[in-house]
C-alpha positions as CSV (number, residue, x, y, z in Angstrom):
1,M,200.7,50.8,267.3
2,T,198.1,49.8,269.7
3,A,198.2,46.8,271.9
4,L,194.6,45.9,271.2
5,L,195.4,45.5,267.4
6,E,198.3,43.8,268.0
7,S,196.7,41.3,270.3
8,Q,193.8,40.5,267.9
9,I,196.4,39.8,265.1
10,T,198.2,37.5,267.5
11,R,195.0,35.8,268.4
12,Y,194.2,35.1,264.7
13,L,197.9,33.7,264.3
14,D,197.3,31.5,267.3
15,H,193.9,30.3,265.8
16,L,195.7,29.3,262.4
17,A,198.6,27.4,264.3
18,V,196.3,25.4,266.8
19,E,192.9,25.2,265.6
20,R,193.7,25.1,261.8
21,G,197.2,23.2,261.9
22,A,198.8,25.7,259.6
23,A,202.3,24.9,258.7
24,K,205.3,27.0,260.1
25,N,206.1,28.4,256.7
26,T,202.5,29.5,256.2
27,L,202.4,31.1,259.7
28,S,205.5,32.9,258.9
29,S,204.2,34.2,255.6
30,Y,201.1,35.3,257.4
31,G,202.8,36.9,260.1
32,R,204.8,39.2,257.9
33,D,201.9,40.0,255.8
34,L,199.7,41.1,258.9
35,A,202.5,43.1,260.3
36,R,202.4,45.3,257.3
37,Y,198.6,45.4,257.5
38,R,199.0,46.4,261.3
39,A,201.4,49.1,260.6
40,F,199.2,50.6,257.9
41,L,196.2,50.5,260.2
42,A,198.0,52.1,263.0
43,A,199.4,54.9,260.8
44,R,195.8,55.7,260.0
45,G,194.7,55.9,263.7
46,V,193.0,52.7,264.1
47,N,193.0,51.1,267.4
48,G,191.3,47.7,267.0
49,L,189.6,45.7,264.1
50,G,186.2,46.9,265.1
51,E,187.2,50.3,263.9
52,V,188.4,49.3,260.5
53,T,186.3,50.3,257.5
54,E,185.9,48.9,254.0
55,A,187.6,52.1,252.8
56,D,190.7,51.3,255.0
57,V,191.1,47.6,253.3
58,R,190.8,49.3,249.8
59,E,193.4,51.8,250.7
60,F,195.7,49.1,251.9
61,L,195.2,47.3,248.7
62,V,196.2,50.5,246.8
63,A,199.0,51.0,249.2
64,L,200.4,47.4,248.3
65,R,200.4,48.0,244.8
66,R,201.9,51.7,244.9
67,G,204.5,51.0,247.3
68,D,205.6,53.7,250.0
69,P,209.2,55.2,249.1
70,D,208.9,56.9,252.9
71,R,209.0,53.3,254.4
72,D,211.2,51.9,251.9
73,E,208.4,49.4,250.6
74,P,208.4,48.8,246.9
75,P,205.4,48.0,245.0
76,L,204.2,44.4,245.4
77,A,203.7,41.9,242.4
78,D,199.9,41.0,241.9
79,S,200.8,37.5,243.4
80,S,202.3,39.1,246.5
81,V,199.4,41.6,246.9
82,A,196.9,38.8,246.4
83,R,198.6,36.7,248.9
84,T,198.7,39.6,251.6
85,L,195.1,40.8,250.9
86,V,193.9,37.0,251.4
87,A,195.8,37.2,255.0
88,A,194.0,40.7,255.9
89,R,190.4,39.0,254.5
90,G,191.2,35.8,256.8
91,L,191.8,38.1,259.7
92,H,188.7,40.2,259.4
93,K,186.5,36.9,258.8
94,F,188.0,35.5,262.1
95,A,187.2,38.9,263.9
96,V,183.4,38.6,263.1
97,A,183.3,35.1,264.4
98,E,185.1,35.9,267.6
99,G,183.2,39.1,268.2
100,M,185.8,41.4,267.7
101,A,183.9,43.3,265.0
102,T,180.4,43.6,264.0
103,A,181.0,43.3,260.1
104,D,183.3,41.8,257.4
105,V,184.6,44.9,256.3
106,A,187.1,43.1,253.8
107,H,184.5,40.7,252.4
108,A,184.0,42.9,249.2
109,V,187.5,43.7,248.7
110,R,188.9,41.3,246.0
111,P,192.7,40.5,245.4
112,P,194.0,41.0,242.1
113,T,194.2,37.6,239.7
114,P,197.7,37.0,239.3
115,A,198.7,35.9,235.7
116,R,198.7,32.1,235.4
117,R,202.2,30.8,235.8
118,L,202.7,27.2,234.8
119,P,204.8,25.0,236.9
120,K,208.4,24.5,235.7
121,S,209.2,20.8,235.3
122,L,212.4,19.1,234.0
123,P,212.7,16.4,231.2
124,V,213.3,13.0,232.8
125,D,217.1,12.9,231.7
126,E,217.7,15.9,233.6
127,V,216.1,14.7,236.6
128,I,218.1,11.6,236.5
129,A,221.3,13.7,235.9
130,I,220.7,15.5,239.3
131,I,220.0,12.2,241.4
132,E,223.3,10.8,239.7
133,A,225.0,13.9,241.0
134,A,223.5,14.0,244.1
135,G,226.2,11.8,245.8
136,G,228.9,14.4,245.3
137,D,232.1,14.1,243.4
138,G,233.9,11.9,246.0
139,P,233.2,8.5,247.1
140,A,229.4,7.3,246.4
141,D,229.2,5.4,249.8
142,T,230.4,8.0,252.5
143,P,227.2,8.8,255.0
144,R,226.8,12.2,253.6
145,S,226.5,11.0,249.8
146,L,224.4,8.0,250.6
147,R,221.9,10.6,252.5
148,D,222.1,13.1,249.7
149,R,221.2,10.6,247.2
150,A,218.4,9.1,249.3
151,L,217.0,12.7,249.9
152,V,217.0,13.7,246.2
153,E,215.5,10.3,245.2
154,L,212.8,10.5,247.6
155,L,211.8,14.2,246.6
156,Y,211.3,13.0,243.2
157,S,209.9,9.8,243.7
158,C,207.0,10.9,246.0
159,G,206.7,14.4,244.7
160,A,207.3,15.6,248.3
161,R,207.5,19.2,249.4
162,I,211.0,20.0,251.1
163,T,209.5,20.3,254.7
164,E,207.7,17.0,254.4
165,A,210.8,15.3,253.4
166,V,212.9,16.9,256.4
167,S,210.2,16.2,258.9
168,L,210.1,12.5,258.1
169,D,210.7,10.1,261.2
170,L,212.3,6.6,261.0
171,D,208.7,5.4,262.0
172,D,207.3,7.2,258.8
173,V,209.1,4.6,256.6
174,A,206.5,1.7,256.1
175,A,209.1,-1.0,254.9
176,E,206.2,-3.5,254.3
177,N,204.4,-1.3,252.0
178,G,207.3,0.4,250.2
179,A,206.1,3.6,251.2
180,V,206.6,6.8,253.5
181,L,203.9,8.7,255.6
182,L,204.2,12.3,254.5
183,R,202.6,15.1,256.6
184,G,201.5,18.0,254.5
185,K,199.4,21.2,254.7
186,G,197.2,21.4,257.7
187,G,198.7,18.2,259.1
188,K,197.0,16.1,256.6
189,E,199.0,12.8,256.2
190,R,199.1,10.6,253.0
191,L,200.8,7.3,252.5
192,V,203.0,7.7,249.3
193,P,204.8,4.7,247.5
194,V,208.3,5.0,246.9
195,G,209.8,4.0,243.3
196,G,212.4,1.3,243.2
197,P,215.3,3.4,242.5
198,A,214.5,5.5,245.5
199,W,213.9,2.7,247.7
200,A,217.4,1.1,247.1
201,A,218.9,4.6,247.6
202,L,217.1,4.8,251.0
203,E,217.9,1.3,252.2
204,A,221.5,1.9,251.5
205,Y,221.4,5.4,253.6
206,L,219.6,3.7,256.4
207,V,222.0,0.5,256.4
208,R,225.4,2.2,255.8
209,G,224.8,6.0,256.1
210,R,222.6,7.0,258.8
211,P,224.1,4.8,261.5
212,A,227.5,6.7,260.8
213,L,225.6,10.0,261.3
214,V,223.4,9.4,264.6
215,S,225.2,10.3,267.7
216,K,222.4,9.9,270.2
217,F,218.6,8.7,269.7
218,N,217.1,11.0,267.1
219,P,213.8,9.9,265.5
220,A,214.6,12.0,262.3
221,L,215.0,10.0,259.1
222,F,217.6,12.5,257.5
223,L,220.3,13.7,259.9
224,N,223.0,16.4,259.6
225,A,226.9,15.9,260.2
226,R,226.1,16.6,263.9
227,G,223.3,13.8,264.3
228,G,220.6,16.3,264.4
229,R,217.5,16.8,262.1
230,L,218.9,17.9,258.4
231,S,217.2,21.7,258.1
232,R,214.9,22.7,255.4
233,Q,217.7,25.2,254.1
234,S,220.7,22.5,254.2
235,A,218.4,19.9,252.3
236,W,217.6,22.8,249.6
237,Q,221.3,23.3,249.3
238,V,222.0,19.7,248.7
239,L,219.7,19.8,245.6
240,V,221.0,23.1,244.4
241,E,224.6,21.5,244.5
242,A,223.5,18.5,242.8
243,A,222.0,20.4,239.9
244,A,225.1,22.4,239.5
245,R,227.2,19.2,239.4
246,A,224.9,17.9,236.8
247,G,225.6,20.9,234.6
248,L,222.0,22.4,234.5
249,Q,221.9,25.9,233.5
250,T,218.5,26.6,234.8
251,S,217.7,27.2,238.7
252,V,216.4,24.1,240.3
253,S,214.3,24.0,243.5
254,P,212.8,21.2,245.6
255,H,209.4,22.3,243.9
256,T,211.1,21.9,240.6
257,L,211.2,18.1,241.3
258,R,207.7,17.9,242.8
259,H,206.6,19.7,239.5
260,S,208.4,17.2,237.4
261,F,207.0,14.2,239.3
262,A,203.4,15.5,238.7
263,T,204.0,16.3,235.0
264,H,205.9,12.9,234.4
265,L,203.1,11.0,235.8
266,L,200.5,12.6,233.9
267,D,202.3,12.5,230.8
268,G,202.8,8.9,231.4
269,G,198.9,8.5,231.5
270,A,198.2,8.3,235.2
271,D,194.8,9.7,236.5
272,V,194.9,13.2,237.5
273,R,192.9,12.3,240.8
274,V,195.6,9.7,241.7
275,V,198.1,12.4,241.2
276,Q,196.0,14.8,243.5
277,E,196.3,12.2,246.2
278,L,200.0,11.6,245.7
279,L,200.8,15.4,245.9
280,G,198.3,16.0,248.8
281,H,196.3,18.6,246.9
282,A,193.1,19.6,248.5
283,S,191.5,20.2,245.2
284,V,191.9,18.4,241.9
285,T,191.8,22.0,240.2
286,T,195.3,22.6,241.8
287,T,196.4,19.3,240.0
288,Q,194.8,20.2,236.7
289,V,197.3,22.9,236.1
290,Y,200.1,20.3,235.3
291,T,197.9,19.0,232.4
292,L,198.4,22.4,230.8
293,V,202.3,21.9,230.8
294,T,203.9,21.5,227.5
295,V,205.5,17.9,227.7
296,S,205.9,17.1,224.0
297,A,209.8,16.8,224.5
298,M,209.2,14.1,227.3
299,R,206.9,11.8,225.4
300,E,209.8,10.5,223.2
301,V,211.7,9.8,226.6
302,Y,208.7,7.6,227.8
303,A,208.4,6.0,224.3
304,T,211.6,4.5,224.9
305,A,210.6,3.0,228.1
306,H,213.3,4.3,230.3
307,P,213.8,2.3,233.4
308,R,212.7,5.1,235.8
309,A,209.9,6.3,233.6
310,R,206.8,5.8,235.8
């Protein structure tokens, strides 16, 4: 494996982190995908990006779809192939811009188009059941139960990504506006209003929960038992456990609540561009996918004017 090839890929990842403001999870994904690409090129005797040909890129695409039993690499699904090839295409475009190559040899190599997969959302009553179960089976006013309830309420009320929620600081809570400042992909910020039930849960946590968790100054909104910032993995587990206590048979993730937030808003008559802003989508096309989700079962819930319906 050549040092030149490795250094060129490192420069690209640094560019994504510093100049493009890519999120940590995005950088991790690109790093894994490009490590696979680097190993493939090195095995073909390529010493630097300036030596790569279009044929190399096309062969890499074939290798991703075929897999490599000798390297214990199974064939990838079309969605994973597309993601990996996008990383390689970005690398080659950067190489040309930085003078590391004279031609963008990946430009004509198109990733496969994955089958459209509609976002999974939950009926309103199931979301409420998860929220009610988020405090645990014990007393509802312990520091942890107050935190967990506030976290799950906030995820649904704001349609926040899990990383956005655990990255919140105290200063990001705008009490005068009843909103929170979320930092999304690429470092983009958006001020999102918090619904009444979620705001009440947040205030209860701030008054009676968080003070019992903090051991020394920490700007983080959501704290773990040791007083540090709650991790993404721990926050995810809070939701999984709440769904299990609520008796849901389907798997639930933070993105399930985000999808539910968007679907419920659109089903309730919200403008798609408003939902786009709330979700932090760069393009309204991304948001419009939610309009394809079948929500006929939810319409009856909204017709009854449930107090949590938006």
